[in-house]
N, C-alpha and C positions, 0 to 999 in steps of 0.2 A: 405393792399394795399400799404401803405407808405413803408413798408419793401420790398415788391416786386419791387416797383419803384426804390428804392435805389440800390437793387441788380442788376437790369437791367442796371441802369446807371453805376454801377461799372464795369460790364462786358464790356459795350461800351467803357468806358475810357481805360480799360486794352487793348482792341483790338486796339484802336487808338495808344496807347503807343507802342505796339508791331509792328504795321505797320510803326511807325516812326523810329524804330531801323534799323541800317544798316544790310543788308542781310549777313548771314554767308558765309564765303568763300566757293565757290563751288569747286568741284573736278577739278584739272587740267587735261588737255587732250593732249595726243600725237596722232597725225594723221600720219599713215603710208600710203604713196602714192607710191605703187610699182607695180612690175610685178609678174611673176610666182615665182621668188625667194622669194617673201614675201607672196605669195598666197597659200602656202602649196602644190605646184604642185607635184604630185606623192608620197606624204607622208600623214600620218594621220594628220589632222588639229591640233589636240591637241599637236602634237610634234613639230610644226613649231616654228621658232625663235620668231615670234610675240607673240605666246602664251607663250613661255618661258619668254619673256619680261614681260608680264602681271604677271606671277608667281613671277618673281624676285621682281617686284615693290611691290607686295602684301607681300611677305615674309620680305622685308626690311621696311615695314610699310610706304611706300611712297604713298601718296594719289593721284594717277594718274590713269586715265582711258586711255585705248589704243583703238583707232578706226582703224581698218584695212580696208583701201579702195583700197587694191591691187587687180589687175585683171591679170590673165594669158594672155600673149600676148600684154599687154599694152605698148604703145609707149609714147614718150615725148609729142607728139601732143595730144594724147588722154588724158593724165594726165593733160595737160594744160587746155584743154576744161572742164574737170570735176572739176578742183580745186576750182574755185570761189564758186560753189554750196556747195562743201564739207566744205569750210571755213565758209560759212554762217550757214550751218546746225550744224556743230560741234564746232565752235569757238575754235579751238585748240590753245594751247600755244606753242607747238613745232610741226613742220611738217618734217618728215623724207621723203626725196625725193629719192626714189630708182628706178630710171628710166633711160633709155638710152640703156640698153643691147639689147633690141629687135630692136631698131633703127640701132645699129651697126651691128647686125647680118643680117639685111636686106640691108645694104649698104647705108643708108640714108646719105645725105650730112652732114658732121660734123658741118658746120656753122648753119644749120637748127636745129640740135640737141642742139647745144650750145645756140641758140636763145630761143628755147622752155624752156630749163632749166633756163636760165636767167630770162625769164618772170615768171616762177614759183617762183623763189626766190623773185622777186619783189612783186608778188601777196601775198606771205606769209608775207613779211615784211610790206606791206601796211595795212595788217589786224592786225598788232601788234604782230605777232607771230614770232618765231625763226625758220629759216630753217636749216636742217641738210642735206647736200648733200652726197650721197653715191656713191663713185667712182666705175667704172667698167672697165674691160679690155676684149678684144675679141680675138679669134683666128685670124691668118693672112689670112683669107679667101679672102680678097680683096687686099692683098699685104701689105708689111711692112709699106709703107707710110700711108695708110689709118689707119692701126692699131695704129700707133704712133699718128696720128692726133686725133683719137677717144679717146685714153687714156689721151691725154693732155687736153681734154675739161674740165674735173672735177677740176684738180688743177688750171687751168686758171680761172675758175669761182670762185673758192674759194678765190683766191688772189684778183680778181677784186672786189668782193662784200663782202670780209671779212666774208666769210661763213664757218661755221664748216664743215670739210670734213672728211669722212671715206675714206682713200686713195684707198683701193681695197676691196670690199665686200667679195670676194672669196679668200682672202689671206690665205695661209695655208690650203686650201681646194681643189682647182681645180686640183692640181697635186698630191693628196694623194690617195692611194688605199682605196676603200670602202667609200669615201666621196662624190663621184659623181655618179649619176644615169647612166644607160647604154647609155643615149643619150649624155653624156659628157657635158651637159649644166646645169642640175639642181642638186643641192646638195641632198644628201641622208638624211634620218632621223638622222643618226649619226652625220651629219655635222651641224645640226641646233644649238646646243650649241656654236659651233665655230662661226657661223654667228653672234649670239648675242654677243659673246665676241669681235668680230671685231668692232661692233658698240658701245658697252657699254662705253669704255673709252672716247669717244667723247660725248656721250649722258648724262652720269651720272652727269657731272658738270653742265649741263644745267638744269637738273631736280632739283638739289639742289639750283641753283641760282633762279629759278622760284619760288620755295617754299619760299625761304627767302625774295624774292621781294614781 
């Protein structure tokens, strides 16, 4: 009985010791908050740029999870409404904000779009995460003035809030044969690696910094 009692006591002390140890570092998380450009619209989901990002992180041995909260048709208003719950649920370290295109295509007021994106940046920062703003441009459906005002939203916010900016998500894609679907709005499967390449130079330094931190 004495031997059993000592064994039980040893197990108990070991358990207390383990509980007292600091938790092992958990996996870092990237949250992608986007629209159809990040929601694999019209292409197989396994070929989309977000999935390619997961593959690249894995192959490079980077311990990052990627949560894709993108929804086709999403606007900045919808993204702003969903963001607080997404932050609480996923506790991301980096949030890629890829929104605004649908607002622009629908002619929403630029000041409203800018305000929504600014509030998203603030929400991400207040949660202790790093925002990455993905810039967008639109066709001149509503005139050149609106087109210029829309395009200026993203660099303006980047300068104002010192936020990492991907200047134009569709750079080198929108005007290339075979890289846009028939609707002229959504990139093809072949364009997905280029989408990732447009984001990666701005994202990769943040991934490394977070790991070192």
